[in-house]
N, CA, C, O and the ligand as a Tripos MOL2 file, in Angstrom:
@<TRIPOS>MOLECULE
protein
  285   283    72     0     0
PROTEIN
NO_CHARGES

@<TRIPOS>ATOM
      1 N          -6.4480   26.1370   -0.0920 N.3       1 MET1
      2 CA         -5.6200   26.0030    1.1150 C.3       1 MET1
      3 C          -4.3990   25.1430    0.7890 C.2       1 MET1
      4 O          -4.5150   24.1210    0.1130 O.2       1 MET1
      5 N          -3.2630   25.5500    1.2590 N.am      2 PRO2
      6 CA         -2.0570   24.7460    1.0080 C.3       2 PRO2
      7 C          -2.1020   23.4120    1.7530 C.2       2 PRO2
      8 O          -2.7410   23.2710    2.7960 O.2       2 PRO2
      9 N          -1.4150   22.4690    1.1900 N.am      3 ASN3
     10 CA         -1.2200   21.1770    1.8280 C.3       3 ASN3
     11 C           0.1420   21.2240    2.5260 C.2       3 ASN3
     12 O           1.1230   21.7240    1.9760 O.2       3 ASN3
     13 N           0.1770   20.6970    3.7350 N.am      4 TYR4
     14 CA          1.4160   20.7570    4.5130 C.3       4 TYR4
     15 C           1.9090   19.3670    4.8720 C.2       4 TYR4
     16 O           1.1450   18.4020    4.8980 O.2       4 TYR4
     17 N           3.1990   19.2860    5.1490 N.am      5 CYS5
     18 CA          3.7690   18.0430    5.6670 C.3       5 CYS5
     19 C           4.7770   18.4050    6.7530 C.2       5 CYS5
     20 O           5.2230   19.5480    6.8540 O.2       5 CYS5
     21 N           5.1230   17.4120    7.5580 N.am      6 VAL6
     22 CA          6.1810   17.6020    8.5440 C.3       6 VAL6
     23 C           7.2530   16.5390    8.2880 C.2       6 VAL6
     24 O           6.9540   15.3940    7.9480 O.2       6 VAL6
     25 N           8.4830   16.9470    8.4600 N.am      7 ASN7
     26 CA          9.6090   16.0270    8.2640 C.3       7 ASN7
     27 C           9.6690   15.0300    9.4190 C.2       7 ASN7
     28 O           9.7110   15.4200   10.5860 O.2       7 ASN7
     29 N           9.6730   13.7390    9.0820 N.am      8 LYS8
     30 CA          9.7560   12.7110   10.1260 C.3       8 LYS8
     31 C          11.1060   12.7390   10.8200 C.2       8 LYS8
     32 O          11.2390   12.2880   11.9580 O.2       8 LYS8
     33 N          12.0950   13.2650   10.1370 N.am      9 ASN9
     34 CA         13.4470   13.3610   10.7240 C.3       9 ASN9
     35 C          13.6290   14.7120   11.3960 C.2       9 ASN9
     36 O          13.2150   15.7360   10.8520 O.2       9 ASN9
     37 N          14.2360   14.7250   12.5580 N.am     10 GLU10
     38 CA         14.4590   15.9950   13.2350 C.3      10 GLU10
     39 C          15.7300   16.6630   12.7250 C.2      10 GLU10
     40 O          16.6550   16.0180   12.2300 O.2      10 GLU10
     41 N          15.7310   17.9910   12.8710 N.am     11 GLN11
     42 CA         16.9160   18.7670   12.5260 C.3      11 GLN11
     43 C          17.9420   18.6290   13.6540 C.2      11 GLN11
     44 O          17.6860   17.9870   14.6720 O.2      11 GLN11
     45 N          19.1080   19.2470   13.4470 N.am     12 ASP12
     46 CA         20.1640   19.1780   14.4560 C.3      12 ASP12
     47 C          19.6900   19.7140   15.8070 C.2      12 ASP12
     48 O          20.1380   19.2560   16.8580 O.2      12 ASP12
     49 N          18.7670   20.7040   15.7670 N.am     13 ASN13
     50 CA         18.2830   21.3000   17.0120 C.3      13 ASN13
     51 C          17.0690   20.5690   17.5790 C.2      13 ASN13
     52 O          16.4970   21.0000   18.5800 O.2      13 ASN13
     53 N          16.6710   19.4630   16.9420 N.am     14 GLY14
     54 CA         15.5500   18.6800   17.4470 C.3      14 GLY14
     55 C          14.2060   19.0370   16.8410 C.2      14 GLY14
     56 O          13.2070   18.3660   17.1020 O.2      14 GLY14
     57 N          14.1710   20.0980   16.0260 N.am     15 ASP15
     58 CA         12.9090   20.5060   15.4100 C.3      15 ASP15
     59 C          12.5020   19.5570   14.2890 C.2      15 ASP15
     60 O          13.3390   19.0440   13.5470 O.2      15 ASP15
     61 N          11.2060   19.3430   14.1880 N.am     16 HIS16
     62 CA         10.6420   18.6890   13.0040 C.3      16 HIS16
     63 C          10.0280   19.8040   12.1590 C.2      16 HIS16
     64 O           9.0810   20.4600   12.5940 O.2      16 HIS16
     65 N          10.5490   20.0190   10.9800 N.am     17 GLU17
     66 CA         10.1410   21.1640   10.1800 C.3      17 GLU17
     67 C           8.8410   20.8920    9.4130 C.2      17 GLU17
     68 O           8.6520   19.8320    8.8150 O.2      17 GLU17
     69 N           7.9610   21.8900    9.4560 N.am     18 VAL18
     70 CA          6.7010   21.8440    8.7280 C.3      18 VAL18
     71 C           6.8820   22.5880    7.4090 C.2      18 VAL18
     72 O           7.3860   23.7110    7.3810 O.2      18 VAL18
     73 N           6.4590   21.9420    6.3040 N.am     19 HIS19
     74 CA          6.6580   22.5140    4.9770 C.3      19 HIS19
     75 C           5.3410   22.6950    4.2450 C.2      19 HIS19
     76 O           4.3930   21.9290    4.4210 O.2      19 HIS19
     77 N           5.3100   23.7390    3.4150 N.am     20 ASP20
     78 CA          4.2040   24.0060    2.5070 C.3      20 ASP20
     79 C           4.4650   23.2230    1.2160 C.2      20 ASP20
     80 O           5.4820   23.4210    0.5520 O.2      20 ASP20
     81 N           3.5270   22.3310    0.8720 N.am     21 LEU21
     82 CA          3.7270   21.4650   -0.2980 C.3      21 LEU21
     83 C           3.2700   22.0970   -1.6090 C.2      21 LEU21
     84 O           3.3230   21.4500   -2.6550 O.2      21 LEU21
     85 N           2.8220   23.3480   -1.5680 N.am     22 THR22
     86 CA          2.4600   24.0260   -2.8090 C.3      22 THR22
     87 C           3.6550   23.9910   -3.7600 C.2      22 THR22
     88 O           4.7680   24.3570   -3.3820 O.2      22 THR22
     89 N           3.4150   23.5450   -5.0080 N.am     23 PRO23
     90 CA          4.5520   23.4600   -5.9380 C.3      23 PRO23
     91 C           5.2970   24.7890   -6.0290 C.2      23 PRO23
     92 O           4.6970   25.8400   -6.2540 O.2      23 PRO23
     93 N           6.5940   24.7210   -5.8510 N.am     24 GLY24
     94 CA          7.4170   25.9070   -5.9530 C.3      24 GLY24
     95 C           7.5850   26.6650   -4.6490 C.2      24 GLY24
     96 O           8.4030   27.5820   -4.5730 O.2      24 GLY24
     97 N           6.8190   26.2990   -3.6090 N.am     25 ALA25
     98 CA          6.8860   27.0430   -2.3470 C.3      25 ALA25
     99 C           8.1920   26.7810   -1.6000 C.2      25 ALA25
    100 O           8.7220   27.6690   -0.9330 O.2      25 ALA25
    101 N           8.7000   25.5700   -1.7160 N.am     26 CYS26
    102 CA          9.8660   25.2080   -0.9170 C.3      26 CYS26
    103 C          10.8210   24.3490   -1.7400 C.2      26 CYS26
    104 O          10.4030   23.4030   -2.4080 O.2      26 CYS26
    105 N          12.0950   24.6880   -1.6840 N.am     27 ASN27
    106 CA         13.0830   23.8430   -2.3580 C.3      27 ASN27
    107 C          13.9120   23.0520   -1.3440 C.2      27 ASN27
    108 O          14.9770   22.5230   -1.6630 O.2      27 ASN27
    109 N          13.3960   22.9850   -0.1160 N.am     28 ARG28
    110 CA         14.0730   22.2040    0.9290 C.3      28 ARG28
    111 C          13.1700   21.1010    1.4590 C.2      28 ARG28
    112 O          13.2890   20.6950    2.6150 O.2      28 ARG28
    113 N          12.2760   20.6230    0.6190 N.am     29 LEU29
    114 CA         11.3440   19.5890    1.0690 C.3      29 LEU29
    115 C          12.0990   18.3040    1.4030 C.2      29 LEU29
    116 O          13.0700   17.9500    0.7340 O.2      29 LEU29
    117 N          11.6400   17.6100    2.4460 N.am     30 PRO30
    118 CA         12.2380   16.3090    2.7490 C.3      30 PRO30
    119 C          11.8860   15.2920    1.6650 C.2      30 PRO30
    120 O          10.9400   15.4920    0.9030 O.2      30 PRO30
    121 N          12.6400   14.2160    1.6010 N.am     31 ASP31
    122 CA         12.3260   13.1380    0.6700 C.3      31 ASP31
    123 C          10.9230   12.6010    0.9620 C.2      31 ASP31
    124 O          10.4340   12.6870    2.0880 O.2      31 ASP31
    125 N          10.2920   12.0490   -0.0670 N.am     32 HIS32
    126 CA          8.9130   11.5800    0.0670 C.3      32 HIS32
    127 C           8.7290   10.6430    1.2660 C.2      32 HIS32
    128 O           7.7450   10.7400    1.9990 O.2      32 HIS32
    129 N           9.6870    9.7430    1.4510 N.am     33 GLN33
    130 CA          9.5170    8.7540    2.5250 C.3      33 GLN33
    131 C           9.6660    9.3780    3.9170 C.2      33 GLN33
    132 O           9.3310    8.7480    4.9200 O.2      33 GLN33
    133 N          10.1610   10.5980    3.9750 N.am     34 ASN34
    134 CA         10.3390   11.2690    5.2660 C.3      34 ASN34
    135 C           9.2580   12.2990    5.5590 C.2      34 ASN34
    136 O           9.3450   13.0440    6.5350 O.2      34 ASN34
    137 N           8.2310   12.3340    4.7000 N.am     35 ARG35
    138 CA          7.1560   13.3170    4.8970 C.3      35 ARG35
    139 C           5.9610   12.6800    5.5920 C.2      35 ARG35
    140 O           5.4850   11.6210    5.1810 O.2      35 ARG35
    141 N           5.4820   13.3300    6.6430 N.am     36 LEU36
    142 CA          4.2110   12.9440    7.2590 C.3      36 LEU36
    143 C           3.1820   13.9820    6.8180 C.2      36 LEU36
    144 O           3.3140   15.1680    7.1190 O.2      36 LEU36
    145 N           2.1590   13.5220    6.1030 N.am     37 ASP37
    146 CA          1.1610   14.4400    5.5550 C.3      37 ASP37
    147 C           0.3270   15.0650    6.6670 C.2      37 ASP37
    148 O          -0.1660   14.3620    7.5500 O.2      37 ASP37
    149 N           0.1720   16.3740    6.6240 N.am     38 LEU38
    150 CA         -0.6230   17.0870    7.6350 C.3      38 LEU38
    151 C          -1.9780   17.5200    7.0870 C.2      38 LEU38
    152 O          -2.8110   18.0360    7.8320 O.2      38 LEU38
    153 N          -2.2040   17.3140    5.7930 N.am     39 GLY39
    154 CA         -3.4530   17.7280    5.1830 C.3      39 GLY39
    155 C          -3.4580   19.2150    4.8600 C.2      39 GLY39
    156 O          -2.4310   19.8910    4.9180 O.2      39 GLY39
    157 N          -4.6490   19.7030    4.5190 N.am     40 HIS40
    158 CA         -4.7910   21.0990    4.1050 C.3      40 HIS40
    159 C          -5.0440   21.9860    5.3260 C.2      40 HIS40
    160 O          -5.8290   21.6490    6.2120 O.2      40 HIS40
    161 N          -4.3670   23.1070    5.3430 N.am     41 HIS41
    162 CA         -4.5560   24.0770    6.4210 C.3      41 HIS41
    163 C          -4.6040   25.4770    5.8260 C.2      41 HIS41
    164 O          -3.9420   25.7690    4.8300 O.2      41 HIS41
    165 N          -5.3980   26.3350    6.4550 N.am     42 SER42
    166 CA         -5.5200   27.6980    5.9430 C.3      42 SER42
    167 C          -4.2760   28.5100    6.2570 C.2      42 SER42
    168 O          -4.0080   29.5170    5.6000 O.2      42 SER42
    169 N          -3.5110   28.0780    7.2600 N.am     43 ASN43
    170 CA         -2.2740   28.8040    7.5670 C.3      43 ASN43
    171 C          -1.2940   27.8580    8.2500 C.2      43 ASN43
    172 O          -1.6530   26.7590    8.6730 O.2      43 ASN43
    173 N          -0.0480   28.3150    8.3460 N.am     44 CYS44
    174 CA          0.9960   27.4270    8.8490 C.3      44 CYS44
    175 C           0.8660   27.1830   10.3540 C.2      44 CYS44
    176 O           1.3110   26.1500   10.8530 O.2      44 CYS44
    177 N           0.2540   28.1370   11.0860 N.am     45 ARG45
    178 CA          0.1060   27.9260   12.5370 C.3      45 ARG45
    179 C          -0.7350   26.6800   12.8080 C.2      45 ARG45
    180 O          -0.4060   25.8600   13.6650 O.2      45 ARG45
    181 N          -1.8110   26.5630   12.0670 N.am     46 SER46
    182 CA         -2.6790   25.4040   12.2080 C.3      46 SER46
    183 C          -1.9300   24.1250   11.8330 C.2      46 SER46
    184 O          -2.0970   23.0890   12.4780 O.2      46 SER46
    185 N          -1.1120   24.2030   10.7980 N.am     47 ALA47
    186 CA         -0.3340   23.0360   10.3660 C.3      47 ALA47
    187 C           0.6840   22.6360   11.4290 C.2      47 ALA47
    188 O           0.8710   21.4500   11.6980 O.2      47 ALA47
    189 N           1.3440   23.6290   12.0360 N.am     48 VAL48
    190 CA          2.3370   23.3270   13.0740 C.3      48 VAL48
    191 C           1.6530   22.7100   14.2970 C.2      48 VAL48
    192 O           2.1840   21.7810   14.9050 O.2      48 VAL48
    193 N           0.4790   23.2290   14.6530 N.am     49 LEU49
    194 CA         -0.2560   22.6500   15.7820 C.3      49 LEU49
    195 C          -0.5910   21.1890   15.5150 C.2      49 LEU49
    196 O          -0.4770   20.3390   16.3980 O.2      49 LEU49
    197 N          -1.0070   20.9120   14.2780 N.am     50 GLN50
    198 CA         -1.3080   19.5390   13.8920 C.3      50 GLN50
    199 C          -0.0560   18.6730   14.0040 C.2      50 GLN50
    200 O          -0.1100   17.5520   14.5100 O.2      50 GLN50
    201 N           1.0630   19.1980   13.5320 N.am     51 ALA51
    202 CA          2.3210   18.4430   13.5790 C.3      51 ALA51
    203 C           2.7320   18.1530   15.0150 C.2      51 ALA51
    204 O           3.3310   17.1180   15.3060 O.2      51 ALA51
    205 N           2.4010   19.0860   15.9140 N.am     52 GLN52
    206 CA          2.8150   18.9270   17.3140 C.3      52 GLN52
    207 C           2.0660   17.7990   18.0190 C.2      52 GLN52
    208 O           2.4780   17.3450   19.0870 O.2      52 GLN52
    209 N           0.9650   17.3490   17.4150 N.am     53 HIS53
    210 CA          0.3010   16.1660   17.9730 C.3      53 HIS53
    211 C           1.2060   14.9450   17.8570 C.2      53 HIS53
    212 O           1.1710   14.0420   18.6930 O.2      53 HIS53
    213 N           2.0250   14.9400   16.7920 N.am     54 THR54
    214 CA          2.9330   13.8190   16.5600 C.3      54 THR54
    215 C           4.3300   14.1240   17.0860 C.2      54 THR54
    216 O           4.9430   13.3140   17.7810 O.2      54 THR54
    217 N           4.8140   15.3040   16.7410 N.am     55 TYR55
    218 CA          6.1600   15.7160   17.1570 C.3      55 TYR55
    219 C           6.0370   16.9990   17.9720 C.2      55 TYR55
    220 O           5.7530   18.0670   17.4300 O.2      55 TYR55
    221 N           6.2520   16.8800   19.2730 N.am     56 ARG56
    222 CA          6.0400   18.0200   20.1530 C.3      56 ARG56
    223 C           6.8780   19.2180   19.7020 C.2      56 ARG56
    224 O           6.4310   20.3640   19.7540 O.2      56 ARG56
    225 N           8.1130   18.9220   19.2560 N.am     57 GLN57
    226 CA          9.0030   20.0080   18.8280 C.3      57 GLN57
    227 C           8.9240   20.1740   17.3080 C.2      57 GLN57
    228 O           9.8330   19.7910   16.5710 O.2      57 GLN57
    229 N           7.8140   20.7540   16.8690 N.am     58 SER58
    230 CA          7.6340   21.0460   15.4500 C.3      58 SER58
    231 C           7.7420   22.5450   15.2480 C.2      58 SER58
    232 O           7.3980   23.3370   16.1260 O.2      58 SER58
    233 N           8.2310   22.9190   14.0650 N.am     59 ASN59
    234 CA          8.4940   24.3190   13.8000 C.3      59 ASN59
    235 C           8.3720   24.5610   12.2960 C.2      59 ASN59
    236 O           8.6290   23.6640   11.4930 O.2      59 ASN59
    237 N           7.9840   25.7620   11.9270 N.am     60 GLY60
    238 CA          7.8670   26.0820   10.5090 C.3      60 GLY60
    239 C           9.2170   26.0980    9.8300 C.2      60 GLY60
    240 O          10.2350   26.4300   10.4380 O.2      60 GLY60
    241 N           9.2090   25.7330    8.5550 N.am     61 CYS61
    242 CA         10.4290   25.7810    7.7420 C.3      61 CYS61
    243 C          10.8440   27.2360    7.5190 C.2      61 CYS61
    244 O          10.0070   28.0980    7.2530 O.2      61 CYS61
    245 N          12.1220   27.4900    7.6310 N.am     62 PHE62
    246 CA         12.6550   28.8450    7.4430 C.3      62 PHE62
    247 C          12.3270   29.3710    6.0480 C.2      62 PHE62
    248 O          12.1230   30.5730    5.8740 O.2      62 PHE62
    249 N          12.2750   28.4840    5.0550 N.am     63 TRP63
    250 CA         12.1480   28.9020    3.6560 C.3      63 TRP63
    251 C          10.7100   29.0730    3.2190 C.2      63 TRP63
    252 O          10.3850   30.0740    2.5800 O.2      63 TRP63
    253 N           9.8250   28.1190    3.5450 N.am     64 CYS64
    254 CA          8.4770   28.1680    2.9770 C.3      64 CYS64
    255 C           7.4130   28.6060    3.9820 C.2      64 CYS64
    256 O           6.3290   29.0190    3.5710 O.2      64 CYS64
    257 N           7.6880   28.5290    5.2810 N.am     65 THR65
    258 CA          6.7190   28.9900    6.2790 C.3      65 THR65
    259 C           7.4390   29.8910    7.2970 C.2      65 THR65
    260 O           7.4100   29.6180    8.4970 O.2      65 THR65
    261 N           8.0850   30.9630    6.8130 N.am     66 PRO66
    262 CA          8.9070   31.7960    7.7020 C.3      66 PRO66
    263 C           8.1100   32.4450    8.8350 C.2      66 PRO66
    264 O           8.6610   32.7280    9.9000 O.2      66 PRO66
    265 N           6.8080   32.6830    8.6070 N.am     67 THR67
    266 CA          6.0300   33.3210    9.6750 C.3      67 THR67
    267 C           5.8030   32.3630   10.8470 C.2      67 THR67
    268 O           5.4230   32.7960   11.9340 O.2      67 THR67
    269 N           6.0330   31.0700   10.6320 N.am     68 CYS68
    270 CA          5.8890   30.0850   11.7000 C.3      68 CYS68
    271 C           7.2390   29.5230   12.1410 C.2      68 CYS68
    272 O           7.3070   28.5580   12.9020 O.2      68 CYS68
    273 N           8.3010   30.1380   11.6540 N.am     69 HIS69
    274 CA          9.6330   29.6590   12.0150 C.3      69 HIS69
    275 C          10.1160   30.4480   13.2320 C.2      69 HIS69
    276 O          10.2410   31.6720   13.1760 O.2      69 HIS69
    277 N          10.3870   29.7390   14.3330 N.am     70 THR70
    278 CA         10.7660   30.4500   15.5550 C.3      70 THR70
    279 C          12.1390   30.0850   16.0700 C.2      70 THR70
    280 O          12.6460   30.7490   16.9740 O.2      70 THR70
    281 N          12.7620   29.0480   15.5250 N.am     71 SER71
    282 CA         14.0930   28.6910   16.0280 C.3      71 SER71
    283 C          14.9370   28.1230   14.9110 C.2      71 SER71
    284 O          16.0930   27.7620   15.1330 O.2      71 SER71
    285 ZN         10.0110   24.2720    3.5790 Zn       72 ZN72
@<TRIPOS>BOND
     1     1     2 1
     2     2     3 1
     3     3     4 2
     4     3     5 am
     5     5     6 1
     6     6     7 1
     7     7     8 2
     8     7     9 am
     9     9    10 1
    10    10    11 1
    11    11    12 2
    12    11    13 am
    13    13    14 1
    14    14    15 1
    15    15    16 2
    16    15    17 am
    17    17    18 1
    18    18    19 1
    19    19    20 2
    20    19    21 am
    21    21    22 1
    22    22    23 1
    23    23    24 2
    24    23    25 am
    25    25    26 1
    26    26    27 1
    27    27    28 2
    28    27    29 am
    29    29    30 1
    30    30    31 1
    31    31    32 2
    32    31    33 am
    33    33    34 1
    34    34    35 1
    35    35    36 2
    36    35    37 am
    37    37    38 1
    38    38    39 1
    39    39    40 2
    40    39    41 am
    41    41    42 1
    42    42    43 1
    43    43    44 2
    44    43    45 am
    45    45    46 1
    46    46    47 1
    47    47    48 2
    48    47    49 am
    49    49    50 1
    50    50    51 1
    51    51    52 2
    52    51    53 am
    53    53    54 1
    54    54    55 1
    55    55    56 2
    56    55    57 am
    57    57    58 1
    58    58    59 1
    59    59    60 2
    60    59    61 am
    61    61    62 1
    62    62    63 1
    63    63    64 2
    64    63    65 am
    65    65    66 1
    66    66    67 1
    67    67    68 2
    68    67    69 am
    69    69    70 1
    70    70    71 1
    71    71    72 2
    72    71    73 am
    73    73    74 1
    74    74    75 1
    75    75    76 2
    76    75    77 am
    77    77    78 1
    78    78    79 1
    79    79    80 2
    80    79    81 am
    81    81    82 1
    82    82    83 1
    83    83    84 2
    84    83    85 am
    85    85    86 1
    86    86    87 1
    87    87    88 2
    88    87    89 am
    89    89    90 1
    90    90    91 1
    91    91    92 2
    92    91    93 am
    93    93    94 1
    94    94    95 1
    95    95    96 2
    96    95    97 am
    97    97    98 1
    98    98    99 1
    99    99   100 2
   100    99   101 am
   101   101   102 1
   102   102   103 1
   103   103   104 2
   104   103   105 am
   105   105   106 1
   106   106   107 1
   107   107   108 2
   108   107   109 am
   109   109   110 1
   110   110   111 1
   111   111   112 2
   112   111   113 am
   113   113   114 1
   114   114   115 1
   115   115   116 2
   116   115   117 am
   117   117   118 1
   118   118   119 1
   119   119   120 2
   120   119   121 am
   121   121   122 1
   122   122   123 1
   123   123   124 2
   124   123   125 am
   125   125   126 1
   126   126   127 1
   127   127   128 2
   128   127   129 am
   129   129   130 1
   130   130   131 1
   131   131   132 2
   132   131   133 am
   133   133   134 1
   134   134   135 1
   135   135   136 2
   136   135   137 am
   137   137   138 1
   138   138   139 1
   139   139   140 2
   140   139   141 am
   141   141   142 1
   142   142   143 1
   143   143   144 2
   144   143   145 am
   145   145   146 1
   146   146   147 1
   147   147   148 2
   148   147   149 am
   149   149   150 1
   150   150   151 1
   151   151   152 2
   152   151   153 am
   153   153   154 1
   154   154   155 1
   155   155   156 2
   156   155   157 am
   157   157   158 1
   158   158   159 1
   159   159   160 2
   160   159   161 am
   161   161   162 1
   162   162   163 1
   163   163   164 2
   164   163   165 am
   165   165   166 1
   166   166   167 1
   167   167   168 2
   168   167   169 am
   169   169   170 1
   170   170   171 1
   171   171   172 2
   172   171   173 am
   173   173   174 1
   174   174   175 1
   175   175   176 2
   176   175   177 am
   177   177   178 1
   178   178   179 1
   179   179   180 2
   180   179   181 am
   181   181   182 1
   182   182   183 1
   183   183   184 2
   184   183   185 am
   185   185   186 1
   186   186   187 1
   187   187   188 2
   188   187   189 am
   189   189   190 1
   190   190   191 1
   191   191   192 2
   192   191   193 am
   193   193   194 1
   194   194   195 1
   195   195   196 2
   196   195   197 am
   197   197   198 1
   198   198   199 1
   199   199   200 2
   200   199   201 am
   201   201   202 1
   202   202   203 1
   203   203   204 2
   204   203   205 am
   205   205   206 1
   206   206   207 1
   207   207   208 2
   208   207   209 am
   209   209   210 1
   210   210   211 1
   211   211   212 2
   212   211   213 am
   213   213   214 1
   214   214   215 1
   215   215   216 2
   216   215   217 am
   217   217   218 1
   218   218   219 1
   219   219   220 2
   220   219   221 am
   221   221   222 1
   222   222   223 1
   223   223   224 2
   224   223   225 am
   225   225   226 1
   226   226   227 1
   227   227   228 2
   228   227   229 am
   229   229   230 1
   230   230   231 1
   231   231   232 2
   232   231   233 am
   233   233   234 1
   234   234   235 1
   235   235   236 2
   236   235   237 am
   237   237   238 1
   238   238   239 1
   239   239   240 2
   240   239   241 am
   241   241   242 1
   242   242   243 1
   243   243   244 2
   244   243   245 am
   245   245   246 1
   246   246   247 1
   247   247   248 2
   248   247   249 am
   249   249   250 1
   250   250   251 1
   251   251   252 2
   252   251   253 am
   253   253   254 1
   254   254   255 1
   255   255   256 2
   256   255   257 am
   257   257   258 1
   258   258   259 1
   259   259   260 2
   260   259   261 am
   261   261   262 1
   262   262   263 1
   263   263   264 2
   264   263   265 am
   265   265   266 1
   266   266   267 1
   267   267   268 2
   268   267   269 am
   269   269   270 1
   270   270   271 1
   271   271   272 2
   272   271   273 am
   273   273   274 1
   274   274   275 1
   275   275   276 2
   276   275   277 am
   277   277   278 1
   278   278   279 1
   279   279   280 2
   280   279   281 am
   281   281   282 1
   282   282   283 1
   283   283   284 2
@<TRIPOS>SUBSTRUCTURE
     1 MET1         2 RESIDUE 1 A MET
     2 PRO2         6 RESIDUE 1 A PRO
     3 ASN3        10 RESIDUE 1 A ASN
     4 TYR4        14 RESIDUE 1 A TYR
     5 CYS5        18 RESIDUE 1 A CYS
     6 VAL6        22 RESIDUE 1 A VAL
     7 ASN7        26 RESIDUE 1 A ASN
     8 LYS8        30 RESIDUE 1 A LYS
     9 ASN9        34 RESIDUE 1 A ASN
    10 GLU10       38 RESIDUE 1 A GLU
    11 GLN11       42 RESIDUE 1 A GLN
    12 ASP12       46 RESIDUE 1 A ASP
    13 ASN13       50 RESIDUE 1 A ASN
    14 GLY14       54 RESIDUE 1 A GLY
    15 ASP15       58 RESIDUE 1 A ASP
    16 HIS16       62 RESIDUE 1 A HIS
    17 GLU17       66 RESIDUE 1 A GLU
    18 VAL18       70 RESIDUE 1 A VAL
    19 HIS19       74 RESIDUE 1 A HIS
    20 ASP20       78 RESIDUE 1 A ASP
    21 LEU21       82 RESIDUE 1 A LEU
    22 THR22       86 RESIDUE 1 A THR
    23 PRO23       90 RESIDUE 1 A PRO
    24 GLY24       94 RESIDUE 1 A GLY
    25 ALA25       98 RESIDUE 1 A ALA
    26 CYS26      102 RESIDUE 1 A CYS
    27 ASN27      106 RESIDUE 1 A ASN
    28 ARG28      110 RESIDUE 1 A ARG
    29 LEU29      114 RESIDUE 1 A LEU
    30 PRO30      118 RESIDUE 1 A PRO
    31 ASP31      122 RESIDUE 1 A ASP
    32 HIS32      126 RESIDUE 1 A HIS
    33 GLN33      130 RESIDUE 1 A GLN
    34 ASN34      134 RESIDUE 1 A ASN
    35 ARG35      138 RESIDUE 1 A ARG
    36 LEU36      142 RESIDUE 1 A LEU
    37 ASP37      146 RESIDUE 1 A ASP
    38 LEU38      150 RESIDUE 1 A LEU
    39 GLY39      154 RESIDUE 1 A GLY
    40 HIS40      158 RESIDUE 1 A HIS
    41 HIS41      162 RESIDUE 1 A HIS
    42 SER42      166 RESIDUE 1 A SER
    43 ASN43      170 RESIDUE 1 A ASN
    44 CYS44      174 RESIDUE 1 A CYS
    45 ARG45      178 RESIDUE 1 A ARG
    46 SER46      182 RESIDUE 1 A SER
    47 ALA47      186 RESIDUE 1 A ALA
    48 VAL48      190 RESIDUE 1 A VAL
    49 LEU49      194 RESIDUE 1 A LEU
    50 GLN50      198 RESIDUE 1 A GLN
    51 ALA51      202 RESIDUE 1 A ALA
    52 GLN52      206 RESIDUE 1 A GLN
    53 HIS53      210 RESIDUE 1 A HIS
    54 THR54      214 RESIDUE 1 A THR
    55 TYR55      218 RESIDUE 1 A TYR
    56 ARG56      222 RESIDUE 1 A ARG
    57 GLN57      226 RESIDUE 1 A GLN
    58 SER58      230 RESIDUE 1 A SER
    59 ASN59      234 RESIDUE 1 A ASN
    60 GLY60      238 RESIDUE 1 A GLY
    61 CYS61      242 RESIDUE 1 A CYS
    62 PHE62      246 RESIDUE 1 A PHE
    63 TRP63      250 RESIDUE 1 A TRP
    64 CYS64      254 RESIDUE 1 A CYS
    65 THR65      258 RESIDUE 1 A THR
    66 PRO66      262 RESIDUE 1 A PRO
    67 THR67      266 RESIDUE 1 A THR
    68 CYS68      270 RESIDUE 1 A CYS
    69 HIS69      274 RESIDUE 1 A HIS
    70 THR70      278 RESIDUE 1 A THR
    71 SER71      282 RESIDUE 1 A SER
    72 ZN72       285 GROUP 0 **** ****
């Protein structure tokens, strides 16, 4: 199962992006100090739900979790 993180910093639109930490999956990962670890999830939907406990406006990264990217 991939390990996911969410960016502690919001994007211009207010989204906190959820990223797949699998090596090579994403080249837009936030800096280490800006990552909140979400643990292992079988899919990005579960990871985004977990992120929403902390950041209500969480969304999948366009690059590494496109199936969970909605805005
Ligand atoms: Zn990403």
